[in-house]
Every structure is written in C-alpha cells, then in structure tokens.
N, C-alpha and C positions, 0 to 999 in steps of 0.2 A: 407700289407705293399709292399712299392714299390722295384719295379725290381734291381732296384741300390742296395737298402741296403740290401734286399734278398740277391744280388750277395756279399755284404761286408759280412754279416754274414757267409755266406758261407765260403767264404775263409777266413775268421779269426777263423773261428771252425776248418775247417781241416788242419790250418797251427800250431793250438794249439795242435791239437791230431801227426802231423808228429815232434813236438817237443819234442815230451812226446816219442816216437820211436828215433827220432834221439841223444837227450841226454843221451838215454840209451844208446844205441850204442859207441856212443863217450867216456862215463863214464865207459863203459864196458873195452876200448882200453887202453886210458889214467886217470892213476890214481891223485886225484884233490893236493893230496902233494906233489908231484912228479912235476908238475903243478904250485904248486909254489914258486917250488924251482928252477925250471930254469926261471921262472920267477923275482923273485928278492920278490915277494909281499907276507907279510904273511896273508896268509886267514885261514878259515876254510873248510870243505871240506861241509856243508853246502850253505856257501856263494860261493863257486864255481860251485853249482848246481843250485843255482838261478841263477846265474851271463849267466851262460849257457843255461839254461832254457828261459833266456826271450832273448836272441842272438839268438837262434835257432828261438822261437818263430816269433819276428822281423822279421830275414829273411827270412823266409819260408811267413807270412802276405804279406811284399812288391813285394815278386816274384809273389803271386797270384794275388794280388791286378793289378800286372802292366800285368800280362797272361789275367786278365777278361776284362782291359781297352784295351788290344791292337785286343782283339779280339772280338770284342764289333760291331755288323752290322754298315755298314753305311746308311745314310740318303736313300732313295730311291730317294732325288735328285742327290745325288752326284754318286749314281750307275751310273746315266745316261751318266755322263760324261766318264767313264768308259768302256762303253757297244761300 
C-alpha cells in the first residue's frame, strides 16, 4: 500500500473512532427530542444519531486529512531554498 493511501486509511479510521466518542458525549448532554423541538424539525432519535455521527465523522476526517497534508515533509529540492 502506498504511503498516501495508508495515511488516508489511518486518518479515516481514527476519525471513525473519534466520531463514536464525540457522538456519545454530545448526545449524553443533548437529547435528540429537545434538539428537534429547538430546530423546528420533526425527526426520530435514530435519525438524529445518524446525522450527528456522519457530521462528526466528516469533520474529524477533514481535520485529520488537512493535518496530514500540512505536515508532509517537503521535497529535498525545496528544503535547500529554506536553508
């Protein structure tokens, strides 16, 4: 597996695990039925859990992929310009 593919797989997996934890904490504090009343939308609790999970997973994935992209090592040719 190429290095980039491996990094993407690691980030997606870690984002998945963090989304599970974040959803548990978030919905321990906020009740989905109260959120539905506050937003004026009618949805069931399972729908709120699903939407919340995918929002957390997506945001953690974007943050992780951005971190990997920004911390990648520069090629040796470009390093000479900074020395």
